[in-house]
N, CA, C and O atoms as a Tinker XYZ file with bonds, in Angstrom:
   372  protein
     1  N     -9.658000    4.615000    7.517000    73     2
     2  CA    -8.965000    3.353000    7.458000    64     1     3
     3  C     -9.600000    2.443000    6.411000    63     2     4     5
     4  O     -8.925000    1.588000    5.837000    81     3
     5  N    -10.889000    2.624000    6.165000    73     3     6
     6  CA   -11.560000    1.778000    5.181000    64     5     7
     7  C    -10.915000    1.902000    3.807000    63     6     8     9
     8  O    -10.677000    0.900000    3.133000    81     7
     9  N    -10.634000    3.135000    3.395000    73     7    10
    10  CA   -10.022000    3.342000    2.076000    64     9    11
    11  C     -8.627000    2.730000    2.028000    63    10    12    13
    12  O     -8.237000    2.135000    1.024000    81    11
    13  N     -7.891000    2.876000    3.102000    73    11    14
    14  CA    -6.548000    2.295000    3.167000    64    13    15
    15  C     -6.625000    0.773000    3.081000    63    14    16    17
    16  O     -5.838000    0.146000    2.372000    81    15
    17  N     -7.559000    0.192000    3.793000    73    15    18
    18  CA    -7.732000   -1.263000    3.766000    64    17    19
    19  C     -8.139000   -1.731000    2.370000    63    18    20    21
    20  O     -7.604000   -2.716000    1.860000    81    19
    21  N     -9.082000   -1.025000    1.757000    73    19    22
    22  CA    -9.500000   -1.400000    0.396000    64    21    23
    23  C     -8.327000   -1.322000   -0.569000    63    22    24    25
    24  O     -8.147000   -2.207000   -1.405000    81    23
    25  N     -7.529000   -0.267000   -0.454000    73    23    26
    26  CA    -6.382000   -0.101000   -1.346000    64    25    27
    27  C     -5.342000   -1.192000   -1.184000    63    26    28    29
    28  O     -4.607000   -1.504000   -2.121000    81    27
    29  N     -5.281000   -1.770000    0.005000    73    27    30
    30  CA    -4.321000   -2.848000    0.277000    64    29    31
    31  C     -4.966000   -4.227000    0.148000    63    30    32    33
    32  O     -4.306000   -5.248000    0.342000    81    31
    33  N     -6.263000   -4.251000   -0.181000    73    31    34
    34  CA    -7.007000   -5.503000   -0.352000    64    33    35
    35  C     -7.028000   -6.338000    0.925000    63    34    36    37
    36  O     -6.878000   -7.560000    0.885000    81    35
    37  N     -7.215000   -5.663000    2.058000    73    35    38
    38  CA    -7.342000   -6.359000    3.340000    64    37    39
    39  C     -8.573000   -5.820000    4.060000    63    38    40    41
    40  O     -9.144000   -4.806000    3.659000    81    39
    41  N     -8.972000   -6.501000    5.116000    73    39    42
    42  CA   -10.111000   -6.037000    5.902000    64    41    43
    43  C     -9.697000   -4.851000    6.771000    63    42    44    45
    44  O     -8.510000   -4.613000    6.997000    81    43
    45  N    -10.693000   -4.115000    7.251000    73    43    46
    46  CA   -10.399000   -3.005000    8.164000    64    45    47
    47  C     -9.716000   -3.518000    9.424000    63    46    48    49
    48  O     -8.821000   -2.869000    9.966000    81    47
    49  N    -10.144000   -4.679000    9.882000    73    47    50
    50  CA    -9.550000   -5.252000   11.085000    64    49    51
    51  C     -8.070000   -5.573000   10.856000    63    50    52    53
    52  O     -7.229000   -5.295000   11.710000    81    51
    53  N     -7.765000   -6.157000    9.706000    73    51    54
    54  CA    -6.365000   -6.472000    9.391000    64    53    55
    55  C     -5.534000   -5.201000    9.285000    63    54    56    57
    56  O     -4.395000   -5.155000    9.749000    81    55
    57  N     -6.109000   -4.169000    8.671000    73    55    58
    58  CA    -5.384000   -2.906000    8.545000    64    57    59
    59  C     -5.142000   -2.295000    9.915000    63    58    60    61
    60  O     -4.075000   -1.731000   10.160000    81    59
    61  N     -6.110000   -2.400000   10.805000    73    59    62
    62  CA    -5.932000   -1.857000   12.148000    64    61    63
    63  C     -4.796000   -2.573000   12.876000    63    62    64    65
    64  O     -3.982000   -1.932000   13.542000    81    63
    65  N     -4.740000   -3.886000   12.751000    73    63    66
    66  CA    -3.650000   -4.655000   13.375000    64    65    67
    67  C     -2.310000   -4.222000   12.787000    63    66    68    69
    68  O     -1.335000   -4.036000   13.515000    81    67
    69  N     -2.269000   -4.062000   11.472000    73    67    70
    70  CA    -1.033000   -3.632000   10.814000    64    69    71
    71  C     -0.622000   -2.241000   11.290000    63    70    72    73
    72  O      0.548000   -2.012000   11.597000    81    71
    73  N     -1.571000   -1.316000   11.351000    73    71    74
    74  CA    -1.249000    0.039000   11.807000    64    73    75
    75  C     -0.771000    0.048000   13.257000    63    74    76    77
    76  O      0.127000    0.810000   13.614000    81    75
    77  N     -1.368000   -0.791000   14.083000    73    75    78
    78  CA    -0.912000   -0.877000   15.474000    64    77    79
    79  C      0.541000   -1.341000   15.533000    63    78    80    81
    80  O      1.334000   -0.814000   16.313000    81    79
    81  N      0.885000   -2.325000   14.710000    73    79    82
    82  CA     2.268000   -2.822000   14.687000    64    81    83
    83  C      3.216000   -1.753000   14.149000    63    82    84    85
    84  O      4.311000   -1.568000   14.680000    81    83
    85  N      2.798000   -1.052000   13.098000    73    83    86
    86  CA     3.638000    0.015000   12.544000    64    85    87
    87  C      3.842000    1.134000   13.565000    63    86    88    89
    88  O      4.926000    1.708000   13.667000    81    87
    89  N      2.799000    1.428000   14.304000    73    87    90
    90  CA     2.912000    2.456000   15.346000    64    89    91
    91  C      3.840000    1.980000   16.466000    63    90    92    93
    92  O      4.706000    2.726000   16.923000    81    91
    93  N      3.656000    0.753000   16.896000    73    91    94
    94  CA     4.499000    0.187000   17.958000    64    93    95
    95  C      5.976000    0.204000   17.566000    63    94    96    97
    96  O      6.849000    0.453000   18.398000    81    95
    97  N      6.244000   -0.067000   16.282000    73    95    98
    98  CA     7.627000   -0.153000   15.811000    64    97    99
    99  C      8.204000    1.188000   15.355000    63    98   100   101
   100  O      9.345000    1.251000   14.898000    81    99
   101  N      7.419000    2.255000   15.478000    73    99   102
   102  CA     7.932000    3.587000   15.200000    64   101   103
   103  C      7.875000    4.041000   13.754000    63   102   104   105
   104  O      8.576000    4.980000   13.376000    81   103
   105  N      7.052000    3.391000   12.934000    73   103   106
   106  CA     6.942000    3.779000   11.527000    64   105   107
   107  C      5.833000    4.800000   11.282000    63   106   108   109
   108  O      5.905000    5.586000   10.337000    81   107
   109  N      4.813000    4.787000   12.130000    73   107   110
   110  CA     3.720000    5.753000   12.020000    64   109   111
   111  C      3.352000    6.251000   13.411000    63   110   112   113
   112  O      3.665000    5.628000   14.425000    81   111
   113  N      2.685000    7.384000   13.421000    73   111   114
   114  CA     2.096000    7.887000   14.663000    64   113   115
   115  C      0.608000    8.088000   14.417000    63   114   116   117
   116  O      0.177000    8.373000   13.300000    81   115
   117  N     -0.162000    7.933000   15.482000    73   115   118
   118  CA    -1.599000    8.204000   15.434000    64   117   119
   119  C     -1.976000    8.887000   16.739000    63   118   120   121
   120  O     -1.415000    8.575000   17.790000    81   119
   121  N     -2.916000    9.811000   16.679000    73   119   122
   122  CA    -3.330000   10.476000   17.917000    64   121   123
   123  C     -4.020000    9.481000   18.856000    63   122   124   125
   124  O     -4.559000    8.468000   18.411000    81   123
   125  N     -3.996000    9.775000   20.131000    73   123   126
   126  CA    -4.642000    8.904000   21.115000    64   125   127
   127  C     -6.158000    8.921000   20.953000    63   126   128   129
   128  O     -6.832000    7.919000   21.196000    81   127
   129  N     -6.684000   10.072000   20.538000    73   127   130
   130  CA    -8.130000   10.208000   20.353000    64   129   131
   131  C     -8.413000   10.836000   18.999000    63   130   132   133
   132  O     -7.634000   11.642000   18.490000    81   131
   133  N     -9.539000   10.450000   18.433000    73   131   134
   134  CA    -9.943000   10.992000   17.135000    64   133   135
   135  C    -10.454000   12.418000   17.304000    63   134   136   137
   136  O    -11.230000   12.708000   18.214000    81   135
   137  N    -10.010000   13.302000   16.419000    73   135   138
   138  CA   -10.493000   14.685000   16.450000    64   137   139
   139  C    -11.952000   14.744000   16.005000    63   138   140   141
   140  O    -12.741000   15.531000   16.527000    81   139
   141  N    -12.296000   13.910000   15.043000    73   139   142
   142  CA   -13.658000   13.856000   14.513000    64   141   143
   143  C    -14.035000   12.392000   14.319000    63   142   144   145
   144  O    -13.269000   11.632000   13.727000    81   143
   145  N    -15.184000   11.995000   14.800000    73   143   146
   146  CA   -15.645000   10.620000   14.606000    64   145   147
   147  C    -14.717000    9.613000   15.256000    63   146   148   149
   148  O    -14.231000    9.812000   16.369000    81   147
   149  N    -14.479000    8.517000   14.528000    73   147   150
   150  CA   -13.645000    7.438000   15.056000    64   149   151
   151  C    -12.293000    7.344000   14.360000    63   150   152   153
   152  O    -11.471000    6.498000   14.713000    81   151
   153  N    -12.061000    8.195000   13.385000    73   151   154
   154  CA   -10.861000    8.086000   12.557000    64   153   155
   155  C     -9.625000    8.561000   13.312000    63   154   156   157
   156  O     -9.596000    9.664000   13.859000    81   155
   157  N     -8.606000    7.704000   13.329000    73   155   158
   158  CA    -7.304000    8.064000   13.896000    64   157   159
   159  C     -6.316000    8.146000   12.733000    63   158   160   161
   160  O     -5.766000    7.128000   12.312000    81   159
   161  N     -6.090000    9.351000   12.217000    73   159   162
   162  CA    -5.212000    9.458000   11.046000    64   161   163
   163  C     -3.777000    9.060000   11.385000    63   162   164   165
   164  O     -3.217000    9.489000   12.393000    81   163
   165  N     -3.204000    8.238000   10.527000    73   163   166
   166  CA    -1.818000    7.801000   10.710000    64   165   167
   167  C     -0.902000    8.701000    9.897000    63   166   168   169
   168  O     -1.234000    9.108000    8.784000    81   167
   169  N      0.251000    9.004000   10.469000    73   167   170
   170  CA     1.263000    9.783000    9.759000    64   169   171
   171  C      2.588000    9.051000    9.848000    63   170   172   173
   172  O      2.945000    8.489000   10.884000    81   171
   173  N      3.310000    9.071000    8.734000    73   171   174
   174  CA     4.633000    8.453000    8.735000    64   173   175
   175  C      5.587000    9.241000    9.621000    63   174   176   177
   176  O      5.574000   10.472000    9.639000    81   175
   177  N      6.394000    8.523000   10.337000    73   175   178
   178  CA     7.482000    9.135000   11.097000    64   177   179
   179  C      8.685000    9.239000   10.157000    63   178   180   181
   180  O      8.646000    8.692000    9.055000    81   179
   181  N      9.742000    9.923000   10.564000    73   179   182
   182  CA    10.950000    9.922000    9.722000    64   181   183
   183  C     11.426000    8.496000    9.410000    63   182   184   185
   184  O     11.843000    8.204000    8.289000    81   183
   185  N     11.361000    7.625000   10.400000    73   183   186
   186  CA    11.739000    6.219000   10.166000    64   185   187
   187  C     10.817000    5.583000    9.128000    63   186   188   189
   188  O     11.274000    4.835000    8.264000    81   187
   189  N      9.536000    5.876000    9.211000    73   187   190
   190  CA     8.570000    5.342000    8.257000    64   189   191
   191  C      8.808000    5.864000    6.855000    63   190   192   193
   192  O      8.727000    5.110000    5.885000    81   191
   193  N      9.105000    7.163000    6.741000    73   191   194
   194  CA     9.396000    7.746000    5.422000    64   193   195
   195  C     10.635000    7.112000    4.804000    63   194   196   197
   196  O     10.658000    6.807000    3.611000    81   195
   197  N     11.658000    6.919000    5.618000    73   195   198
   198  CA    12.892000    6.306000    5.121000    64   197   199
   199  C     12.624000    4.877000    4.643000    63   198   200   201
   200  O     13.110000    4.470000    3.588000    81   199
   201  N     11.861000    4.131000    5.410000    73   199   202
   202  CA    11.537000    2.755000    5.021000    64   201   203
   203  C     10.688000    2.726000    3.755000    63   202   204   205
   204  O     10.877000    1.863000    2.898000    81   203
   205  N      9.759000    3.661000    3.637000    73   203   206
   206  CA     8.932000    3.738000    2.434000    64   205   207
   207  C      9.792000    4.035000    1.210000    63   206   208   209
   208  O      9.601000    3.429000    0.156000    81   207
   209  N     10.724000    4.950000    1.343000    73   207   210
   210  CA    11.614000    5.270000    0.223000    64   209   211
   211  C     12.446000    4.055000   -0.183000    63   210   212   213
   212  O     12.620000    3.786000   -1.371000    81   211
   213  N     12.956000    3.329000    0.802000    73   211   214
   214  CA    13.740000    2.124000    0.510000    64   213   215
   215  C     12.876000    1.061000   -0.169000    63   214   216   217
   216  O     13.301000    0.431000   -1.137000    81   215
   217  N     11.670000    0.871000    0.342000    73   215   218
   218  CA    10.773000   -0.132000   -0.238000    64   217   219
   219  C     10.367000    0.259000   -1.655000    63   218   220   221
   220  O     10.308000   -0.591000   -2.543000    81   219
   221  N     10.090000    1.534000   -1.865000    73   219   222
   222  CA     9.707000    2.002000   -3.203000    64   221   223
   223  C     10.834000    1.784000   -4.202000    63   222   224   225
   224  O     10.593000    1.374000   -5.337000    81   223
   225  N     12.053000    2.055000   -3.783000    73   223   226
   226  CA    13.206000    1.838000   -4.663000    64   225   227
   227  C     13.369000    0.349000   -4.972000    63   226   228   229
   228  O     13.681000   -0.019000   -6.104000    81   227
   229  N     13.163000   -0.499000   -3.979000    73   227   230
   230  CA    13.287000   -1.944000   -4.194000    64   229   231
   231  C     12.207000   -2.441000   -5.151000    63   230   232   233
   232  O     12.482000   -3.261000   -6.027000    81   231
   233  N     10.990000   -1.952000   -4.988000    73   231   234
   234  CA     9.898000   -2.349000   -5.879000    64   233   235
   235  C     10.192000   -1.883000   -7.299000    63   234   236   237
   236  O      9.994000   -2.633000   -8.256000    81   235
   237  N     10.659000   -0.664000   -7.435000    73   235   238
   238  CA    10.974000   -0.140000   -8.768000    64   237   239
   239  C     12.068000   -0.977000   -9.435000    63   238   240   241
   240  O     11.998000   -1.239000  -10.636000    81   239
   241  N     13.066000   -1.393000   -8.676000    73   239   242
   242  CA    14.140000   -2.225000   -9.225000    64   241   243
   243  C     13.589000   -3.563000   -9.719000    63   242   244   245
   244  O     14.012000   -4.064000  -10.760000    81   243
   245  N     12.658000   -4.131000   -8.980000    73   243   246
   246  CA    12.037000   -5.394000   -9.403000    64   245   247
   247  C     11.224000   -5.170000  -10.676000    63   246   248   249
   248  O     11.269000   -5.987000  -11.597000    81   247
   249  N     10.485000   -4.069000  -10.726000    73   247   250
   250  CA     9.696000   -3.764000  -11.925000    64   249   251
   251  C     10.588000   -3.646000  -13.155000    63   250   252   253
   252  O     10.264000   -4.170000  -14.221000    81   251
   253  N     11.698000   -2.964000  -13.002000    73   251   254
   254  CA    12.631000   -2.792000  -14.124000    64   253   255
   255  C     13.138000   -4.153000  -14.589000    63   254   256   257
   256  O     13.196000   -4.423000  -15.789000    81   255
   257  N     13.503000   -5.007000  -13.640000    73   255   258
   258  CA    13.990000   -6.349000  -14.002000    64   257   259
   259  C     12.905000   -7.171000  -14.679000    63   258   260   261
   260  O     13.176000   -7.875000  -15.651000    81   259
   261  N     11.678000   -7.089000  -14.174000    73   259   262
   262  CA    10.575000   -7.865000  -14.751000    64   261   263
   263  C     10.303000   -7.457000  -16.188000    63   262   264   265
   264  O     10.021000   -8.302000  -17.037000    81   263
   265  N     10.388000   -6.174000  -16.457000    73   263   266
   266  CA    10.031000   -5.665000  -17.778000    64   265   267
   267  C     11.183000   -5.693000  -18.770000    63   266   268   269
   268  O     10.972000   -5.511000  -19.969000    81   267
   269  N     12.385000   -5.917000  -18.292000    73   267   270
   270  CA    13.577000   -5.814000  -19.137000    64   269   271
   271  C     13.530000   -6.732000  -20.355000    63   270   272   273
   272  O     13.989000   -6.344000  -21.429000    81   271
   273  N     12.996000   -7.914000  -20.215000    73   271   274
   274  CA    12.985000   -8.860000  -21.323000    64   273   275
   275  C     11.737000   -8.804000  -22.179000    63   274   276   277
   276  O     11.547000   -9.647000  -23.056000    81   275
   277  N     10.885000   -7.823000  -21.936000    73   275   278
   278  CA     9.616000   -7.743000  -22.660000    64   277   279
   279  C      9.651000   -6.622000  -23.690000    63   278   280   281
   280  O     10.279000   -5.582000  -23.490000    81   279
   281  N      8.961000   -6.866000  -24.791000    73   279   282
   282  CA     8.815000   -5.800000  -25.785000    64   281   283
   283  C      7.821000   -4.773000  -25.243000    63   282   284   285
   284  O      7.145000   -5.011000  -24.242000    81   283
   285  N      7.747000   -3.642000  -25.912000    73   283   286
   286  CA     6.795000   -2.609000  -25.492000    64   285   287
   287  C      5.362000   -3.132000  -25.551000    63   286   288   289
   288  O      4.563000   -2.849000  -24.659000    81   287
   289  N      5.034000   -3.889000  -26.589000    73   287   290
   290  CA     3.683000   -4.457000  -26.704000    64   289   291
   291  C      3.403000   -5.447000  -25.576000    63   290   292   293
   292  O      2.305000   -5.467000  -25.020000    81   291
   293  N      4.385000   -6.257000  -25.244000    73   291   294
   294  CA     4.216000   -7.209000  -24.142000    64   293   295
   295  C      4.023000   -6.476000  -22.816000    63   294   296   297
   296  O      3.207000   -6.879000  -21.986000    81   295
   297  N      4.777000   -5.407000  -22.627000    73   295   298
   298  CA     4.623000   -4.616000  -21.405000    64   297   299
   299  C      3.223000   -4.020000  -21.323000    63   298   300   301
   300  O      2.588000   -4.065000  -20.269000    81   299
   301  N      2.743000   -3.466000  -22.423000    73   299   302
   302  CA     1.398000   -2.882000  -22.438000    64   301   303
   303  C      0.346000   -3.943000  -22.139000    63   302   304   305
   304  O     -0.605000   -3.681000  -21.402000    81   303
   305  N      0.506000   -5.133000  -22.702000    73   303   306
   306  CA    -0.437000   -6.225000  -22.436000    64   305   307
   307  C     -0.402000   -6.622000  -20.963000    63   306   308   309
   308  O     -1.444000   -6.866000  -20.354000    81   307
   309  N      0.782000   -6.684000  -20.405000    73   307   310
   310  CA     0.919000   -7.038000  -18.993000    64   309   311
   311  C      0.247000   -5.987000  -18.110000    63   310   312   313
   312  O     -0.442000   -6.331000  -17.150000    81   311
   313  N      0.446000   -4.717000  -18.429000    73   311   314
   314  CA    -0.178000   -3.650000  -17.642000    64   313   315
   315  C     -1.699000   -3.700000  -17.755000    63   314   316   317
   316  O     -2.404000   -3.480000  -16.769000    81   315
   317  N     -2.206000   -3.989000  -18.950000    73   315   318
   318  CA    -3.663000   -4.113000  -19.119000    64   317   319
   319  C     -4.195000   -5.252000  -18.254000    63   318   320   321
   320  O     -5.222000   -5.112000  -17.589000    81   319
   321  N     -3.494000   -6.370000  -18.270000    73   319   322
   322  CA    -3.924000   -7.518000  -17.469000    64   321   323
   323  C     -3.894000   -7.181000  -15.979000    63   322   324   325
   324  O     -4.814000   -7.539000  -15.243000    81   323
   325  N     -2.856000   -6.506000  -15.539000    73   323   326
   326  CA    -2.765000   -6.131000  -14.124000    64   325   327
   327  C     -3.871000   -5.152000  -13.732000    63   326   328   329
   328  O     -4.443000   -5.262000  -12.648000    81   327
   329  N     -4.168000   -4.201000  -14.608000    73   327   330
   330  CA    -5.263000   -3.268000  -14.317000    64   329   331
   331  C     -6.586000   -4.018000  -14.199000    63   330   332   333
   332  O     -7.418000   -3.687000  -13.354000    81   331
   333  N     -6.777000   -5.017000  -15.038000    73   331   334
   334  CA    -7.992000   -5.822000  -14.980000    64   333   335
   335  C     -8.074000   -6.591000  -13.662000    63   334   336   337
   336  O     -9.141000   -6.682000  -13.054000    81   335
   337  N     -6.956000   -7.134000  -13.231000    73   335   338
   338  CA    -6.913000   -7.860000  -11.957000    64   337   339
   339  C     -7.248000   -6.912000  -10.806000    63   338   340   341
   340  O     -8.036000   -7.252000   -9.924000    81   339
   341  N     -6.653000   -5.740000  -10.819000    73   339   342
   342  CA    -6.918000   -4.757000   -9.761000    64   341   343
   343  C     -8.390000   -4.370000   -9.762000    63   342   344   345
   344  O     -9.014000   -4.282000   -8.705000    81   343
   345  N     -8.938000   -4.140000  -10.937000    73   343   346
   346  CA   -10.360000   -3.792000  -11.043000    64   345   347
   347  C    -11.224000   -4.906000  -10.450000    63   346   348   349
   348  O    -12.182000   -4.637000   -9.726000    81   347
   349  N    -10.882000   -6.143000  -10.758000    73   347   350
   350  CA   -11.642000   -7.282000  -10.225000    64   349   351
   351  C    -11.539000   -7.360000   -8.707000    63   350   352   353
   352  O    -12.526000   -7.646000   -8.029000    81   351
   353  N    -10.363000   -7.110000   -8.181000    73   351   354
   354  CA   -10.180000   -7.170000   -6.729000    64   353   355
   355  C    -10.936000   -6.061000   -6.012000    63   354   356   357
   356  O    -11.366000   -6.240000   -4.873000    81   355
   357  N    -11.098000   -4.935000   -6.658000    73   355   358
   358  CA   -11.801000   -3.808000   -6.034000    64   357   359
   359  C    -13.309000   -3.939000   -6.142000    63   358   360   361
   360  O    -14.045000   -3.229000   -5.457000    81   359
   361  N    -13.772000   -4.835000   -6.992000    73   359   362
   362  CA   -15.210000   -5.015000   -7.163000    64   361   363
   363  C    -15.821000   -5.776000   -6.005000    63   362   364   365
   364  O    -15.120000   -6.183000   -5.079000    81   363
   365  N    -17.137000   -5.968000   -6.061000    73   363   366
   366  CA   -17.809000   -6.715000   -4.983000    64   365   367
   367  C    -17.283000   -8.140000   -4.897000    63   366   368   369
   368  O    -16.987000   -8.775000   -5.910000    81   367
   369  N    -17.175000   -8.619000   -3.686000    73   367   370
   370  CA   -16.651000   -9.983000   -3.468000    64   369   371
   371  C    -17.701000  -11.025000   -3.759000    63   370   372
   372  O    -17.437000  -12.220000   -3.629000    81   371
């Protein structure tokens, strides 16, 4: 869960609350007990996969709209800036 939380830029506690809600609402499943250690691996349910596909398509549509008015050089500059922001967020707080 730590890696998932880091990737989403939230605390482990926040990710756990989110996963509990996703599980309650039928988007993911997790075993009742950890097979090894404390990790409860989450898996998408069919409902979760469908929602992920819909969300991914919506995000892609927004990306296309955002980039539509930019030149290739402007797009590259924007991507460099975003990568820098992501790098900063992943660094020590």
